[in-house]
Structures are given as C-alpha cells and as structure tokens.
C-alpha positions in Angstrom: 54.8 -74.5 -16.7 53.9 -71.8 -14.1 54.2 -72.7 -10.4 50.9 -73.9 -8.9 49.8 -72.2 -5.7 50.1 -74.2 -2.5 46.8 -76.1 -2.4 47.2 -77.0 1.2 47.2 -73.3 2.0 44.1 -72.7 -0.1 42.2 -75.6 1.3 42.7 -74.3 4.8 41.1 -71.0 3.9 38.2 -72.1 1.8 35.5 -74.3 3.3 32.8 -75.7 1.0 29.2 -75.1 1.7 27.4 -78.3 2.8 23.7 -78.6 2.2 21.5 -79.3 5.2 19.6 -82.5 4.6 16.6 -83.3 6.7 14.4 -86.2 5.8 11.6 -88.0 7.5 9.6 -87.5 10.7 11.1 -86.7 14.0 9.7 -89.2 16.5 10.2 -88.2 20.2 9.6 -89.8 23.5 6.5 -87.7 24.1 4.9 -89.0 20.9 5.8 -92.6 21.6 4.2 -92.3 25.1 0.9 -91.5 23.4 0.9 -94.6 21.2 -0.9 -97.7 22.5 -1.2 -101.1 20.9 -4.6 -101.6 19.3 -4.8 -98.0 17.9 -6.1 -97.6 14.4 -3.8 -96.6 11.5 -5.4 -93.1 11.5 -4.7 -92.6 15.2 -1.0 -93.6 14.7 -0.8 -91.3 11.7 -2.3 -88.4 13.7 0.4 -88.7 16.4 3.5 -89.7 14.4 2.6 -88.2 11.0 2.7 -90.0 7.6 5.4 -92.7 7.5 8.4 -92.1 5.3 8.2 -95.6 3.9 5.3 -97.8 3.1 5.7 -100.9 1.0 3.0 -102.7 -1.0 4.7 -106.0 -0.3 4.6 -105.3 3.5 1.3 -103.4 3.9 1.3 -104.1 7.7 4.6 -102.2 8.2 5.2 -98.5 8.4 8.8 -97.2 8.6 9.4 -93.8 10.2 13.0 -92.9 9.3 14.6 -89.6 10.3 18.0 -88.4 9.1 19.6 -85.0 9.5 23.0 -83.8 8.3 23.6 -80.2 9.3 26.8 -78.3 9.3 28.2 -77.8 12.8 26.2 -80.7 14.3 26.6 -84.4 14.4 24.6 -86.4 11.8 21.6 -88.2 13.2 19.6 -91.2 12.0 16.7 -92.9 13.7 14.2 -95.5 12.7 10.9 -96.4 14.2 8.8 -99.3 12.8 5.1 -99.7 13.4 3.6 -103.1 12.7 -0.1 -103.6 12.2 -2.4 -106.5 12.3 -5.0 -105.5 9.8 -6.1 -102.0 10.8 -4.8 -102.1 14.4 -1.3 -101.4 15.7 0.4 -104.6 16.9 3.8 -103.2 18.0 6.0 -100.2 17.8 9.8 -100.7 17.6 11.7 -97.5 18.4 15.2 -99.1 17.8 16.5 -97.8 21.1 15.9 -94.7 23.2 14.4 -91.7 21.5 15.2 -88.1 22.5 12.7 -85.8 24.2 11.6 -82.7 22.2 13.9 -80.5 24.2 16.9 -82.7 23.8 16.3 -83.0 20.1 16.0 -79.3 19.6 19.2 -78.8 21.6 21.0 -81.4 19.5 20.3 -79.6 16.2 21.1 -76.1 17.5 24.4 -75.3 15.6 24.8 -71.9 17.3 25.5 -73.0 20.8 25.3 -70.1 23.3 28.5 -69.5 25.1 28.7 -67.9 28.5 25.7 -66.5 30.3 22.5 -65.8 28.5 21.7 -62.1 28.1 19.5 -60.5 30.7 16.2 -59.6 29.2 14.7 -57.4 31.9 15.6 -54.3 33.9 15.4 -53.7 37.6 13.2 -50.9 39.0 16.3 -48.7 39.5 17.4 -49.2 35.9 13.9 -48.4 34.6 13.9 -45.1 36.7 17.4 -44.2 35.3 16.2 -44.4 31.7 15.6 -41.0 30.0 12.1 -40.3 28.8 11.8 -40.6 25.0 11.9 -37.3 23.1 8.5 -35.9 22.2 7.4 -36.3 18.7 7.3 -33.2 16.5 3.9 -31.8 15.9 2.2 -33.4 13.0 0.6 -31.2 10.3 -3.1 -31.8 9.8 -4.1 -32.5 6.3 -6.0 -29.6 4.6 -9.0 -31.6 3.7 -10.1 -35.2 4.2 -9.8 -37.3 1.0 -12.9 -37.8 -0.9 -14.7 -41.0 -0.3 -13.9 -43.7 -2.8 -17.1 -45.1 -4.5 -17.8 -48.8 -3.8 -16.9 -51.2 -6.6 -19.5 -53.4 -8.1 -18.7 -56.7 -9.8 -20.7 -58.8 -12.2 -22.0 -62.1 -10.9 -19.6 -65.1 -11.2 -22.2 -67.2 -12.9 -24.9 -66.3 -15.4 -28.4 -66.3 -13.9 
C-alpha cells in the first residue's frame, strides 16, 4: 500500500469555499424609529418589508428574521416580531438592540481597510505639477456621409 500524503499538511494549504448565506430582512434602528403602534399592516410592510415568516395559525404575528453567514465575518442572527390586533400594530419586539445602518454595513464588510484611507484629491501645487495630456492625433474625416437609412414600417399589432 503506497504511503498516504500528510493530510495535516494538505489541510493547512487548502481552504474550502464557504457559501455566503443571507436570509431575511435587515431591520435597523432607523427603521424601528419610524414604527408606531396603531400603524396598519401596509404601513409596517412599507417600512420593514415583507416578513420572512407568516403563519396561518398566528395571523396576527409577523416574524422578521435575518441571518447572515459570510466568510471573514462573524455570523449574525436577529429576530423582530410584530404583533397585530386585527389590522393595527399592537407591539414590536426587537429582541434587543438593533444596529444602525452604518454599523450594520461595517459589520458585514469582510475587507477591512488597514492603515490610512487613500487620499482622493490633489493640492493646487500637485495639480500644477501635472503634465498636460498629449494632443490627440488628427482624425481623418470620412469621405462621404453615410446614406440615410429608410424608416421601418411595421404592421399593426391587432387587426382593424
């Protein structure tokens, strides 16, 4: 039986691809601040989006569940429950503190910038020090303008 390669060596070199899984609706502090008790179901849906879970046995409960598993970042799971009394919102349970939009975006950014961010503008002295772009070569004029293309006519879509 031939010698097997050292699997510990191989496993350190090869890392499997992990699929990013994003499910549900992100609910942020800014969205929750817009929600007021007594709002209609449509108003809640306009702000938070369609709920991930609705149950025919619990018609007065909407569950907004958000999960994300992304390589290079910590997995996240949040659950927000909206309870209705008929067509009006009775309560909204956020299950704890929700992130702001800025904090959420920063938390899913796998490529964290290291060091100082690049400078995106030049000073007046740097602009003056730049060389003028080379002049474009003279373009050759076409000998004659192309003939006009006749307009197309189409039959009517429906018979008269």
